[in-house]
One Martini backbone bead per residue (centre of mass of N, CA, C, O) as a GRO file, in nm:
protein
  332
    1MET     BB    1   0.097   0.030   0.027
    2PRO     BB    2   0.087   0.354  -0.017
    3ILE     BB    3   0.194   0.641   0.173
    4ILE     BB    4   0.075   0.808  -0.088
    5ASP     BB    5  -0.197   0.995  -0.192
    6ARG     BB    6  -0.428   1.198  -0.322
    7SER     BB    7  -0.582   1.236  -0.032
    8GLY     BB    8  -0.268   1.226   0.124
    9ALA     BB    9  -0.036   1.429   0.042
   10GLU     BB   10   0.044   1.585   0.318
   11ALA     BB   11   0.232   1.358   0.419
   12LEU     BB   12   0.492   1.474   0.285
   13MET     BB   13   0.467   1.693   0.548
   14PRO     BB   14   0.540   1.642   0.840
   15GLU     BB   15   0.554   1.820   1.129
   16ASP     BB   16   0.838   1.726   1.239
   17ALA     BB   17   0.985   1.789   0.972
   18VAL     BB   18   0.957   2.091   0.972
   19ARG     BB   19   1.133   2.133   1.238
   20GLU     BB   20   1.405   2.019   1.088
   21ILE     BB   21   1.494   2.206   0.878
   22LEU     BB   22   1.645   2.442   1.025
   23THR     BB   23   1.868   2.264   1.132
   24GLY     BB   24   1.958   2.161   0.851
   25VAL     BB   25   2.033   2.440   0.736
   26VAL     BB   26   2.259   2.509   0.943
   27GLU     BB   27   2.433   2.257   0.838
   28LYS     BB   28   2.448   2.366   0.526
   29SER     BB   29   2.536   2.643   0.638
   30THR     BB   30   2.800   2.833   0.691
   31VAL     BB   31   2.669   3.101   0.794
   32LEU     BB   32   2.494   2.965   1.014
   33GLU     BB   33   2.709   2.815   1.164
   34TYR     BB   34   2.922   3.065   1.228
   35GLY     BB   35   2.718   3.250   1.293
   36ARG     BB   36   2.512   3.477   1.483
   37ARG     BB   37   2.228   3.424   1.649
   38LEU     BB   38   1.944   3.599   1.684
   39PRO     BB   39   1.665   3.679   1.777
   40ASP     BB   40   1.382   3.675   1.664
   41MET     BB   41   1.183   3.845   1.456
   42ALA     BB   42   0.895   4.086   1.484
   43SER     BB   43   0.997   4.209   1.204
   44ALA     BB   44   1.133   4.312   0.908
   45GLN     BB   45   1.294   4.504   1.109
   46ARG     BB   46   1.626   4.556   1.266
   47ARG     BB   47   1.780   4.730   1.512
   48LEU     BB   48   2.147   4.827   1.547
   49PRO     BB   49   2.305   4.955   1.796
   50ILE     BB   50   2.618   5.118   1.744
   51SER     BB   51   2.922   5.207   1.776
   52ASP     BB   52   3.095   5.520   1.664
   53ALA     BB   53   3.247   5.625   1.938
   54LEU     BB   54   3.524   5.624   2.156
   55PRO     BB   55   3.613   5.683   2.450
   56MET     BB   56   3.840   5.882   2.653
   57ALA     BB   57   4.116   5.862   2.885
   58TYR     BB   58   4.262   6.069   3.152
   59PHE     BB   59   4.505   6.230   3.309
   60ASN     BB   60   4.515   6.517   3.478
   61ASN     BB   61   4.857   6.550   3.543
   62ALA     BB   62   4.989   6.502   3.279
   63GLY     BB   63   5.272   6.686   3.258
   64GLU     BB   64   5.223   6.856   3.530
   65ASP     BB   65   5.193   7.030   3.775
   66PRO     BB   66   5.085   6.923   4.076
   67ASP     BB   67   4.990   7.228   4.182
   68ASP     BB   68   4.795   7.235   3.955
   69ILE     BB   69   4.492   7.304   3.827
   70SER     BB   70   4.288   7.060   3.696
   71TYR     BB   71   4.102   6.933   3.422
   72LYS     BB   72   3.875   6.740   3.301
   73ARG     BB   73   3.845   6.567   3.029
   74LEU     BB   74   3.696   6.537   2.728
   75SER     BB   75   3.444   6.314   2.591
   76ARG     BB   76   3.305   6.073   2.350
   77ALA     BB   77   2.995   5.907   2.269
   78SER     BB   78   2.850   5.703   1.992
   79TRP     BB   79   2.565   5.632   1.772
   80LYS     BB   80   2.437   5.385   1.545
   81ASN     BB   81   2.259   5.241   1.271
   82LYS     BB   82   2.156   4.923   1.192
   83PHE     BB   83   2.026   4.666   0.976
   84ILE     BB   84   1.778   4.397   0.963
   85ASP     BB   85   1.660   4.248   0.663
   86ALA     BB   86   1.390   4.056   0.582
   87GLU     BB   87   1.390   3.784   0.356
   88GLU     BB   88   1.279   3.583   0.112
   89LEU     BB   89   1.298   3.219   0.098
   90SER     BB   90   1.265   2.976  -0.177
   91VAL     BB   91   1.116   2.662  -0.271
   92ILE     BB   92   1.023   2.436  -0.555
   93ILE     BB   93   0.883   2.092  -0.571
   94PRO     BB   94   0.806   1.898  -0.826
   95ILE     BB   95   0.544   1.624  -0.837
   96PRO     BB   96   0.423   1.357  -0.945
   97GLU     BB   97   0.148   1.173  -0.868
   98ASN     BB   98   0.255   0.892  -0.943
   99VAL     BB   99   0.482   0.891  -0.746
  100LEU     BB  100   0.314   0.891  -0.502
  101GLU     BB  101   0.126   0.649  -0.546
  102ASP     BB  102   0.392   0.443  -0.591
  103ALA     BB  103   0.516   0.476  -0.331
  104ASP     BB  104   0.743   0.269  -0.098
  105TYR     BB  105   0.856   0.536   0.017
  106ASP     BB  106   1.004   0.819   0.165
  107ILE     BB  107   0.976   1.118   0.019
  108TRP     BB  108   1.084   1.317   0.224
  109GLU     BB  109   1.373   1.187   0.256
  110GLN     BB  110   1.446   1.249  -0.053
  111ILE     BB  111   1.386   1.581  -0.039
  112ARG     BB  112   1.530   1.709   0.197
  113PRO     BB  113   1.829   1.743   0.101
  114GLN     BB  114   1.768   1.926  -0.136
  115ILE     BB  115   1.647   2.158   0.021
  116LEU     BB  116   1.880   2.216   0.214
  117GLU     BB  117   2.094   2.276  -0.003
  118ALA     BB  118   1.943   2.510  -0.149
  119ILE     BB  119   1.930   2.695   0.098
  120GLY     BB  120   2.221   2.710   0.171
  121ALA     BB  121   2.334   2.812  -0.090
  122ALA     BB  122   2.166   3.078  -0.098
  123ILE     BB  123   2.288   3.195   0.151
  124ASP     BB  124   2.583   3.190   0.092
  125GLY     BB  125   2.593   3.334  -0.182
  126ALA     BB  126   2.473   3.601  -0.078
  127VAL     BB  127   2.653   3.670   0.175
  128ILE     BB  128   2.946   3.613   0.049
  129PHE     BB  129   2.879   3.706  -0.295
  130GLY     BB  130   2.585   3.816  -0.393
  131HIS     BB  131   2.406   3.602  -0.489
  132ASN     BB  132   2.083   3.683  -0.526
  133ALA     BB  133   2.062   3.939  -0.362
  134PRO     BB  134   1.910   4.152  -0.188
  135ASN     BB  135   1.906   4.491  -0.198
  136VAL     BB  136   1.879   4.543   0.128
  137TRP     BB  137   2.141   4.414   0.173
  138PRO     BB  138   2.439   4.396   0.240
  139THR     BB  139   2.741   4.370   0.169
  140ASN     BB  140   2.930   4.139   0.083
  141ILE     BB  141   3.194   3.996   0.224
  142ALA     BB  142   3.403   4.001  -0.010
  143ASP     BB  143   3.363   4.305  -0.100
  144ALA     BB  144   3.394   4.435   0.184
  145ALA     BB  145   3.683   4.340   0.227
  146ILE     BB  146   3.814   4.469  -0.027
  147ALA     BB  147   3.717   4.763   0.034
  148ALA     BB  148   3.907   4.751   0.307
  149GLY     BB  149   4.182   4.597   0.215
  150ASN     BB  150   4.118   4.279   0.278
  151VAL     BB  151   4.370   4.160   0.077
  152THR     BB  152   4.526   3.869  -0.079
  153VAL     BB  153   4.726   3.763  -0.327
  154GLU     BB  154   4.800   3.496  -0.485
  155GLY     BB  155   5.174   3.504  -0.477
  156THR     BB  156   5.289   3.737  -0.312
  157GLY     BB  157   5.444   3.544  -0.170
  158THR     BB  158   5.663   3.270  -0.147
  159ASP     BB  159   5.392   3.124  -0.041
  160LEU     BB  160   5.107   3.016   0.096
  161TYR     BB  161   5.192   3.057   0.383
  162ASP     BB  162   5.233   3.362   0.348
  163ASP     BB  163   4.960   3.442   0.249
  164LEU     BB  164   4.828   3.347   0.531
  165LEU     BB  165   5.066   3.403   0.786
  166ALA     BB  166   5.197   3.646   0.735
  167GLU     BB  167   5.224   3.983   0.786
  168ASP     BB  168   5.063   4.006   0.478
  169GLY     BB  169   4.854   3.818   0.535
  170VAL     BB  170   4.517   3.743   0.558
  171ILE     BB  171   4.507   3.725   0.872
  172SER     BB  172   4.632   4.014   0.937
  173HIS     BB  173   4.387   4.190   0.856
  174VAL     BB  174   4.213   4.113   1.092
  175GLU     BB  175   4.401   4.183   1.332
  176VAL     BB  176   4.455   4.485   1.262
  177ASP     BB  177   4.126   4.534   1.305
  178GLY     BB  178   4.065   4.378   1.595
  179TYR     BB  179   4.055   4.083   1.509
  180MET     BB  180   3.968   3.715   1.553
  181PRO     BB  181   3.978   3.438   1.394
  182THR     BB  182   3.747   3.149   1.393
  183ALA     BB  183   3.740   3.108   1.072
  184HIS     BB  184   3.759   2.920   0.760
  185ILE     BB  185   3.689   2.945   0.401
  186SER     BB  186   3.618   2.724   0.122
  187TYR     BB  187   3.708   2.486  -0.118
  188PRO     BB  188   3.775   2.159  -0.192
  189GLY     BB  189   4.034   2.224  -0.380
  190PHE     BB  190   4.212   2.359  -0.151
  191ARG     BB  191   4.324   2.104  -0.016
  192GLY     BB  192   4.554   2.047  -0.213
  193LYS     BB  193   4.724   2.297  -0.130
  194LEU     BB  194   4.759   2.220   0.165
  195ARG     BB  195   4.887   1.935   0.125
  196GLY     BB  196   5.148   2.055  -0.024
  197LEU     BB  197   5.230   2.170   0.258
  198ARG     BB  198   5.544   2.162   0.434
  199ASP     BB  199   5.771   2.089   0.635
  200LEU     BB  200   6.105   2.011   0.690
  201GLN     BB  201   6.005   1.699   0.758
  202GLY     BB  202   5.730   1.648   0.572
  203ASN     BB  203   5.487   1.763   0.713
  204PRO     BB  204   5.180   1.851   0.733
  205LEU     BB  205   5.041   2.174   0.812
  206PHE     BB  206   4.699   2.166   0.770
  207LYS     BB  207   4.679   1.898   0.956
  208ARG     BB  208   4.489   1.687   1.193
  209SER     BB  209   4.497   1.398   1.342
  210LEU     BB  210   4.319   1.186   1.561
  211ASN     BB  211   4.541   0.991   1.472
  212THR     BB  212   4.868   0.942   1.574
  213ARG     BB  213   4.954   0.761   1.319
  214GLN     BB  214   4.868   0.885   1.047
  215ASP     BB  215   4.663   0.746   0.880
  216MET     BB  216   4.448   0.691   0.609
  217GLN     BB  217   4.187   0.619   0.830
  218ALA     BB  218   4.185   0.880   0.959
  219THR     BB  219   4.063   1.163   1.090
  220THR     BB  220   4.050   1.489   0.940
  221ASN     BB  221   4.160   1.804   1.039
  222TYR     BB  222   4.132   2.151   0.929
  223GLU     BB  223   4.376   2.392   1.011
  224LEU     BB  224   4.429   2.762   1.085
  225ASP     BB  225   4.557   2.902   1.337
  226GLY     BB  226   4.334   2.731   1.531
  227ALA     BB  227   4.125   2.719   1.299
  228PRO     BB  228   3.886   2.631   1.117
  229ILE     BB  229   3.813   2.454   0.797
  230ASP     BB  230   3.564   2.523   0.558
  231PHE     BB  231   3.438   2.317   0.291
  232MET     BB  232   3.238   2.408   0.047
  233ALA     BB  233   2.976   2.173  -0.115
  234ASN     BB  234   2.704   2.358  -0.242
  235GLY     BB  235   2.795   2.569  -0.485
  236ALA     BB  236   2.863   2.875  -0.377
  237TRP     BB  237   3.131   2.911  -0.469
  238ASP     BB  238   3.370   3.180  -0.580
  239ASN     BB  239   3.664   3.148  -0.757
  240GLU     BB  240   3.682   3.453  -0.875
  241LYS     BB  241   3.707   3.590  -0.568
  242ALA     BB  242   3.803   3.317  -0.398
  243GLU     BB  243   3.997   3.092  -0.204
  244LEU     BB  244   3.967   3.249   0.068
  245ILE     BB  245   3.796   3.310   0.402
  246THR     BB  246   3.850   3.518   0.677
  247GLY     BB  247   3.722   3.537   1.030
  248ASP     BB  248   3.495   3.686   1.245
  249PHE     BB  249   3.184   3.526   1.294
  250ARG     BB  250   3.061   3.683   1.532
  251GLN     BB  251   3.004   3.949   1.342
  252LEU     BB  252   2.789   3.760   1.212
  253VAL     BB  253   2.461   3.832   1.191
  254TYR     BB  254   2.133   3.670   1.250
  255ALA     BB  255   1.781   3.653   1.157
  256ILE     BB  256   1.449   3.523   1.213
  257ARG     BB  257   1.132   3.593   1.098
  258LYS     BB  258   1.053   3.312   0.950
  259ASP     BB  259   0.991   3.016   0.957
  260VAL     BB  260   0.947   2.734   0.831
  261THR     BB  261   0.734   2.680   0.549
  262THR     BB  262   0.463   2.481   0.419
  263LYS     BB  263   0.323   2.379   0.076
  264LEU     BB  264   0.074   2.214  -0.106
  265LEU     BB  265   0.055   2.218  -0.439
  266THR     BB  266  -0.225   2.141  -0.695
  267GLU     BB  267  -0.319   2.416  -0.908
  268ALA     BB  268  -0.065   2.542  -1.019
  269VAL     BB  269   0.136   2.783  -1.196
  270LEU     BB  270   0.469   2.745  -1.328
  271GLN     BB  271   0.730   2.981  -1.363
  272ASP     BB  272   0.963   3.150  -1.520
  273PRO     BB  273   1.130   3.424  -1.382
  274GLU     BB  274   1.269   3.520  -1.663
  275THR     BB  275   1.045   3.453  -1.896
  276GLY     BB  276   0.743   3.335  -1.812
  277ASP     BB  277   0.729   3.058  -1.856
  278ILE     BB  278   0.564   2.764  -1.856
  279VAL     BB  279   0.652   2.474  -1.685
  280TYR     BB  280   0.401   2.402  -1.486
  281ASN     BB  281   0.082   2.229  -1.483
  282LEU     BB  282  -0.048   2.066  -1.233
  283ALA     BB  283  -0.346   1.991  -1.316
  284GLN     BB  284  -0.275   1.896  -1.617
  285GLN     BB  285  -0.006   1.715  -1.506
  286ASP     BB  286  -0.048   1.563  -1.251
  287MET     BB  287   0.066   1.760  -0.997
  288VAL     BB  288   0.283   1.853  -0.742
  289ALA     BB  289   0.403   2.112  -0.489
  290LEU     BB  290   0.667   2.197  -0.290
  291ARG     BB  291   0.671   2.452  -0.057
  292VAL     BB  292   0.947   2.662   0.073
  293VAL     BB  293   0.963   2.899   0.345
  294MET     BB  294   1.179   3.189   0.445
  295ARG     BB  295   1.287   3.442   0.683
  296LEU     BB  296   1.585   3.658   0.656
  297GLY     BB  297   1.873   3.817   0.810
  298TRP     BB  298   2.186   4.046   0.791
  299ASN     BB  299   2.501   4.134   0.949
  300VAL     BB  300   2.794   4.375   1.005
  301PRO     BB  301   2.845   4.599   1.235
  302ASN     BB  302   3.148   4.706   1.283
  303PRO     BB  303   3.275   4.836   1.519
  304PRO     BB  304   3.479   5.022   1.701
  305ASN     BB  305   3.822   5.008   1.776
  306ARG     BB  306   4.136   5.070   1.914
  307LEU     BB  307   4.280   4.976   1.640
  308ALA     BB  308   4.010   5.049   1.449
  309PRO     BB  309   3.828   5.342   1.392
  310THR     BB  310   3.799   5.301   1.082
  311GLU     BB  311   3.557   5.188   0.878
  312ASN     BB  312   3.676   5.175   0.573
  313THR     BB  313   3.925   4.980   0.706
  314ARG     BB  314   3.723   4.806   0.862
  315TYR     BB  315   3.717   4.428   0.888
  316PRO     BB  316   3.634   4.076   0.992
  317PHE     BB  317   3.743   4.026   0.694
  318ALA     BB  318   3.929   3.815   0.444
  319VAL     BB  319   4.101   3.780   0.121
  320LEU     BB  320   4.186   3.528  -0.089
  321ALA     BB  321   4.305   3.584  -0.405
  322PRO     BB  322   4.338   3.521  -0.719
  323GLU     BB  323   4.612   3.539  -0.912
  324GLU     BB  324   4.470   3.640  -1.189
  325GLU     BB  325   4.306   3.837  -0.978
  326ASP     BB  326   4.328   4.191  -0.897
  327PRO     BB  327   4.137   4.387  -0.670
  328GLY     BB  328   4.325   4.509  -0.477
  329THR     BB  329   4.553   4.616  -0.255
  330GLY     BB  330   4.602   4.608   0.112
  331GLY     BB  331   4.540   4.750   0.439
  332GLY     BB  332   4.343   4.722   0.750
   0.00000   0.00000   0.00000
């Protein structure tokens, strides 16, 4: 007996499975995994008051005659607003009704990984590289880091080790700006470059096996200067913009305006958003479509600190840019 038929197609999305989606999305999205989640939004926009100027303190009689009457010096503190704007993210999965009727397996378990991967890739692509990003969202991380001068072009140093860890390496840009990197992100192909770097004894530099024997069956964790490296495999990485991005991901904040909701469409017409052409007519083609929607927003407040008071050249992320493309070098 099939688990889903025409009269019970709603069983495709059981209630407990809906609650699992958000957890799965966080696992599939590098941005949500390493970023800092704020409390859920009560409206479409959240105001983030951040420091704009730091107060200074002074000794009253520094360098003066101790018998002179001195006045306490003045300083100021100020604040400004940044905003998190919630935008809608959605995906629609069309399914022929014949598939539902004849299924002798859990359709939801088959579709769920595809939905999670699609949502995770959309979030990562928009936040990190600006792909298909809403207009009201802030500048993506890669472009904002480059604009702040936090970029090292691969091949600038003696080797990749210098490009990553030397005084002018990509990590130093973040440190000079008053932040400490908590994670690094890249694409799977970058693993080969890291594996090729070895110390004077021939040992790999950027991986640490959990098995002290260092055999080929041991689990391997890649780290860079004590912070984990996440190799994004959801297809969102843009090799033309970056080889690696490092930063203090605690400064990337996001909030959920609307948790994941689902709806089973049975008589809708699905169109290509670019051409307007009808792709599926569900009623005419005996199909249903599962629609998954959520709303979220993000920002990088980037408040001033004692090491880097100037916002234009301060950013908690930095980019290792591809060697063939030089977006402009500088120091943050």
